[in-house]
C-alpha positions in Angstrom: -6.2 10.0 -8.7 -7.5 8.1 -5.7 -8.4 10.1 -2.6 -9.6 8.9 0.8 -13.1 8.1 -0.5 -11.6 6.1 -3.4 -9.3 4.1 -1.1 -12.3 2.9 0.9 -13.6 1.4 -2.4 -10.2 0.0 -3.2 -10.2 -1.7 0.3 -13.3 -3.8 -0.7 -11.6 -4.8 -4.0 -8.4 -5.9 -2.2 -10.4 -7.9 0.4 -12.3 -9.8 -2.3 -9.4 -10.0 -4.9 -8.4 -13.5 -6.0 -6.5 -12.7 -9.2 -4.9 -9.2 -9.0 -1.1 -9.7 -9.0 0.2 -6.1 -9.5 -1.1 -2.7 -8.4 0.2 0.8 -9.1 -1.0 3.3 -6.6 1.7 6.0 -7.1 0.9 9.6 -6.8 -2.4 9.3 -5.1 -3.7 11.3 -2.2 -5.0 8.8 0.4 -4.0 10.9 3.4 -3.1 9.4 6.8 -6.4 7.8 7.4 -6.5 6.4 3.8 -3.0 4.9 4.4 -4.3 3.1 7.4 -7.2 1.6 5.3 -4.8 0.6 2.6 -2.5 -1.1 5.1 -5.4 -3.1 6.6 -6.6 -4.1 3.1 -3.1 -5.3 2.2 -2.9 -7.2 5.5 -5.8 -9.4 4.3 -4.8 -9.7 0.7 -2.9 -12.8 -0.3 -2.7 -12.6 -4.1 -0.9 -9.3 -4.7 2.7 -9.8 -5.8 3.9 -6.3 -6.8 2.9 -3.0 -5.3 3.9 0.4 -6.7 3.2 3.2 -4.3 4.7 6.6 -3.8 4.7 10.3 -3.5 2.2 10.7 -0.7 2.6 11.4 3.0 2.6 8.4 5.3 3.4 8.5 9.0 6.5 6.7 10.3 4.4 4.1 12.1 2.3 3.4 8.9 5.6 3.0 6.9 6.8 0.4 9.4 3.4 -1.4 9.3 3.5 -1.4 5.5 7.0 -2.9 5.5 5.9 -5.7 7.9 2.9 -6.5 5.7 5.0 -6.5 2.5 7.5 -8.9 4.1 4.8 -11.2 5.6 2.8 -11.3 2.3 5.9 -11.6 0.1 4.9 -8.5 -1.9 7.7 -7.0 -4.0 7.4 -3.3 -3.4 8.5 -0.4 -5.5 7.9 2.2 -2.9 8.8 5.9 -2.8 7.7 7.5 0.4 7.4 11.2 1.4 10.7 12.7 0.0 10.9 10.1 -2.8 13.2 7.9 -0.6 12.9 4.3 -1.5 12.9 1.6 1.1 13.5 -2.1 0.8 10.8 -4.2 2.6 13.6 -6.4 3.9 15.0 -3.5 6.0 
């Protein structure tokens, strides 16, 4: 399980990544600040194609920012947020 401290390490990996195409981060406990770090790391990542993420709290604004990044970076997302509701990045 990745917590806030772990997501800061993951941030560095996503910045430097040149080969990672799929990432499963489901059921981790990043918290609200960790979510912001993850969003910034995804904003700068250009190689990730598929992201699985779910079952952790994320603010409404962070969800919207994540949707924008997924669309911009053409990341296919399998996302379950807060109450296991799925969203489509094309919404």
